[in-house]
C-alpha positions as CSV (number, residue, x, y, z in Angstrom):
1,M,-20.7,0.3,-18.7
2,P,-19.8,-3.3,-20.2
3,P,-22.6,-5.0,-21.6
4,A,-22.1,-8.4,-19.7
5,S,-22.3,-6.6,-16.4
6,D,-25.3,-7.0,-14.1
7,E,-25.7,-3.0,-14.0
8,Y,-25.8,-3.1,-18.0
9,Q,-28.4,-6.2,-17.9
10,I,-30.9,-4.3,-15.3
11,R,-31.0,-1.3,-17.9
12,L,-32.1,-3.7,-20.2
13,Y,-34.7,-5.2,-18.2
14,T,-35.8,-1.7,-17.3
15,R,-36.1,-1.1,-21.3
16,S,-38.1,-4.5,-21.7
17,R,-40.9,-3.1,-19.5
18,S,-41.4,0.1,-22.1
19,G,-45.0,0.4,-23.4
20,D,-43.2,0.5,-26.7
21,V,-43.0,-3.0,-28.2
22,R,-40.3,-2.7,-30.8
23,M,-38.3,-1.2,-27.7
24,R,-39.0,-4.2,-25.4
25,L,-38.1,-6.8,-27.9
26,A,-35.1,-4.9,-29.1
27,A,-34.1,-4.4,-25.1
28,V,-35.0,-8.4,-24.7
29,R,-32.8,-9.6,-27.8
30,E,-30.0,-7.4,-26.6
31,A,-29.9,-9.0,-23.1
32,I,-30.0,-12.6,-24.7
33,A,-26.9,-11.5,-27.1
34,T,-24.9,-9.7,-24.1
35,S,-25.7,-11.7,-21.0
36,P,-23.0,-14.2,-20.0
37,Y,-25.6,-16.8,-18.3
38,V,-27.9,-17.3,-21.4
39,W,-26.8,-20.8,-22.3
40,E,-25.3,-21.7,-19.1
41,D,-28.2,-24.2,-18.4
42,L,-29.6,-24.8,-21.9
43,A,-25.8,-26.3,-23.1
44,A,-27.4,-29.8,-23.8
45,D,-26.5,-30.8,-27.6
46,G,-29.1,-29.0,-30.1
47,V,-30.7,-27.2,-27.6
48,R,-29.2,-23.7,-28.5
49,E,-29.6,-24.5,-32.1
50,W,-33.0,-25.3,-31.6
51,V,-33.9,-22.1,-29.6
52,E,-31.6,-19.4,-31.0
53,P,-33.7,-18.8,-34.5
54,S,-37.1,-18.4,-32.3
55,I,-35.4,-15.6,-30.9
56,E,-36.5,-13.6,-34.0
57,D,-39.7,-14.4,-33.6
58,D,-42.0,-11.7,-32.3
59,V,-44.7,-13.3,-31.2
60,L,-42.7,-16.0,-29.5
61,L,-40.2,-13.4,-27.6
62,S,-43.1,-11.6,-26.7
63,A,-45.0,-14.5,-25.4
64,A,-42.0,-15.7,-23.5
65,L,-41.5,-12.0,-22.0
66,V,-45.1,-11.9,-20.6
67,S,-45.2,-15.6,-19.3
68,L,-41.9,-14.4,-17.3
69,G,-43.8,-11.5,-15.6
70,T,-42.1,-9.2,-13.5
71,L,-38.7,-10.1,-12.1
72,S,-37.1,-9.2,-8.8
73,A,-34.2,-7.2,-8.2
74,E,-32.0,-10.3,-8.1
75,E,-33.5,-11.7,-11.1
76,R,-33.2,-8.8,-13.4
77,P,-29.6,-9.6,-14.5
78,Y,-30.6,-12.8,-15.8
79,L,-33.5,-11.3,-18.4
80,G,-31.7,-13.1,-21.2
81,K,-31.4,-16.4,-19.5
82,F,-35.0,-16.2,-18.3
83,V,-36.1,-15.5,-21.6
84,V,-34.3,-18.3,-23.4
85,E,-35.2,-20.6,-20.8
86,E,-38.9,-19.7,-21.3
87,I,-38.6,-19.9,-25.1
88,Y,-37.4,-23.4,-24.4
89,E,-40.5,-24.4,-22.5
90,I,-42.9,-23.0,-24.8
91,L,-41.1,-25.1,-28.0
92,A,-40.6,-28.1,-25.9
93,S,-44.4,-28.0,-24.9
94,A,-45.6,-27.3,-28.3
95,E,-43.4,-30.2,-30.0
96,A,-45.1,-32.6,-26.8
97,E,-48.5,-31.4,-28.0
98,Y,-47.6,-32.1,-31.3
99,W,-46.3,-35.6,-31.0
100,H,-49.2,-36.3,-28.8
101,R,-51.8,-35.4,-31.1
102,A,-49.9,-37.4,-34.2
103,V,-49.9,-40.6,-31.6
104,S,-53.6,-39.9,-30.7
105,G,-54.5,-39.7,-34.7
106,R,-53.0,-42.8,-35.3
107,R,-54.1,-45.0,-32.6
108,R,-58.0,-43.8,-33.9
109,H,-57.5,-45.1,-37.4
């Protein structure tokens, strides 16, 4: 079964639901690495370079996976794509909050 196939990606989704955190994270990282869908909606300049290093961060990857919750049968082949999109949202929110605080702090002075 080729890694890019939907069936293989569904197997990775099943492994990502394991009680063993290391197995979960390994499955998600493999889904991201082998899915043909991961970067199709995040092709904007610099987005991949911004998000890709974060895939190695266990806490961020776990948070993205938990945020996704349970995927429907139709969504499961897209696990890698959805996790990467969630990481992007987490990073974008954190950056927006950082700049909001930075600008708010300047106004007080």
